[in-house]
N, C-alpha and C positions, 0 to 999 in steps of 0.2 A: 236635611241632606246637603250634599256639596254640589252646587250647580255652576256650570260654566256658561257665563252670559255672553261671551264672545271668544275669539281665538286666543285672547291674552288674559282677560279678567276671570277671576274665580270668586264666586259668591259663597260665603260661609253662612249657613243658616243655623237657627237654633236647634233644628233636628239633627244636623250634622254634629254640632257641639255636644248634644246629649248623647249621641251614639258613641262618640269618641271618649267622653267622660265615663260612660258606663263600662266601656272596655278597659280603660286604665284603672279606674277605682275598683271595679269588680275583679280584675286580675290581681291587684294588690291584696284584696281581702282573701281571695282564694289561696294565694301564695302563703299569706300569713297563717291561715287555717291549717294548711298542709305542714308548715314548719312547726307550729305549736303541737300538732299531732305527733310529729317525730320527736320533739323535745320531751313531751310529758308522757307519752305512751310507749315510746321506744328508746328513751334515755339517750337521745342524740342532742347534746347541748349546743353544738355549733353548726352542724350540717355543712361542713366545708366553708364556713364563714357566711353562709346565707342568712343565718339567724340575725346576725348583727347588721347585715346589709339591708334587710327588710323589716327589722324590728320596729313595730308600731310605737313602742315607747322609747325608742332611741333617738339619737340626734346625729346629724351629719351623714345620713344614709339615704337610700333611694326613696323611701316613704316620706321622710321629712322634706326631701327636695320636691316631690310631687305636691305635698301640702303647701309648701312655700310658693311654688309656681301658681297654684290655684288662687292663693290669696293675692299675689301680684297681678294675675290676670283679672280678678275682680276689681282691684284698685284701678287698673287701666281702663276697664269698661266703665266704671263709675266716673272717672275723670273725663272720659270721652263723652259720656252722656251729659255731664255738667257743662262741657264746652259747647254742646249742641243746644243747651237749654237757655232760655232768656233769663235775664236778671231777676225778673219778678215771678218766675215760675219755680222757685226752689233750687236755683243754681248752686247756692252755697251749701245746701244739704248734700248734694251729689259730691261736691268737692270734699266736704267734711268726711263723708263715708269713704271716699277714696283715700284720704289721709289715714283713716282708721285701719283700713285693710292693708295699706302699705306698711304701717307700723306692725300689724299682725304678721305680715310676711317677714319683716326683719326680725321680729320676736321669735318666729318659728326657726329661723336660721341661727340665731344667737342665744336662744333660750333665756331671754331677759326675765320672763316671768318666774323662772326657777329661783332667781336671786331675791325675789320679793317675799318668799315664804318665811325665811328665818327672821327678817325684820318685822314682819307682820305678827308672827307668833310672839316675838319679844315685846312688841308694843302692847298687844292685847293681853298677853299673859293670862289666858283663861283655858280651862279644861275643854271647852267646847270648840276651840279653834282647831280646824283640821290640820293633819300633817302637811298636806299640800296647801298651805295657807294663802297662796297667791290668788286662789279663787275668790277670796273675799274682796280685795281691792279691785280686781278685774270685774267681779260681779257688780260691785257698786258703780263702777264706771259705766258698765253696760246699762244699768238702770237709768242713770243720769242721761246717757246718750239717747235711750229710748224715749224718755220724757221730752227732751229737746227736739227730737225729730218727729214726734207724734203729729203735730199740725201738718208738716210736710207729707207724712205718710198718708194721712186721711184724704189728701188731694190727689193721690195716685189713682190710676185706673184699677178696677176691681181685680183683673187678672194679675197684674203686677203685685197688688197687695197680698193676694193668696199665695203666690209663688215666693214672695219675699218672706212672708211669715213662715211658710213651710221650710224654706232653707234655713232661716234663722232659728226656728224651733229645733230642728235636727242638730244644728251646730252647737247650740247652747246645751241641749240635752247631753251631748257628748262631752263638750269642753267643761261644763260645770257639773251637770248631774252625775255622770259616771266618774268624773274626776273626784267628786266627794265620796262616792262608794269606794273607789280605789284608795283614797286617803284613809278611810276608816279601816280598810283591810290592812294597809301598811302599818297603821298605828298599832293594831293588834299583833302583827308580826314583830315589830320592834319591841313591844312590851314583853313578848316571850323570849326574843333573842336580840338584846340590845346591840350586839356586835355585828348585826346584819348589815352588809353593804348593799344599799338600795339599788345602786347602778348595776350590780351583778346578780340581783335577785331573779330567780326563775321559779315562780310560784303559779300553779295552775289557775287559782282564783284571780290573782292579780293580773296575770297575762290575759285571761278571758275578759276582765273588765276593761283592760287597755284596748283589746281588740274591738269591743263595742264602742268605747270612747272615740278612738281614732276613726273607726268606720263611719260613725255618725257625723263626725266633723268633716270628713272627706265628702260624704254624700250631701251634707248640708251646703258645703261650698260649691259642689257641682250643681245642685238645684239653683242656687243663687246666681251662679255664672250663666247657666242656661237661661234663667229669667231675664238677665240683663241683655244678653245677645238677642233673645226673642223680642224683647221690648222695642228695640230699635230696628227690627226686621232683618237682622244679620248685617254683615259687612262684606265689602268687596276688596280683593287684592288686585291691583292693576300694575303690573311691572312696567317699568319705563320703556320708552321706545328703543 
């Protein structure tokens, strides 16, 4: 909840953050479900521009902005936690994670990962490489990061461990798991219609996979941000005199 500690200070708690995130993320998911219904059941491909504005698979729109802001918020909370942590208590691990989430936020805004797919397919040159091949180098980097941070993670309190794992699992399930399913579906579509423009594709199966993918990513980020805020007991805004 949001608590007023005195006439000027406002204390933001983990419960307040969770409530706000549920409203924002849940609202985006409901809007996307409604738009996909209009697109695929009522043949309304644009809905007055709202499809592009809220497209879960698009870039430079409202959904991408929310995702980027969540990642930046996680990066800020991780850096803040690191600043509050002693040098011998895993301080570098907090800052490393902050850097990772900052990169993910920049990536979300600039779509860096999209440029990694073609070089990855070219280097590996194998039939098993997914259409969205960027998941391979990013997945490998994730595994290396997990191994490096394991000793630090095992020293955390149990509640933080559970919440961090829950948020990470949901995010990875969306970003890697459903991305691979989407990649397989897109490969089949391109095999049947080589001239298909992926950026303009409106396919019910692909759009449903993207809906689950991005929803899980947003929910995972929300769970992780809530865990970070709750771990430090919230934070207080105190305006100057």
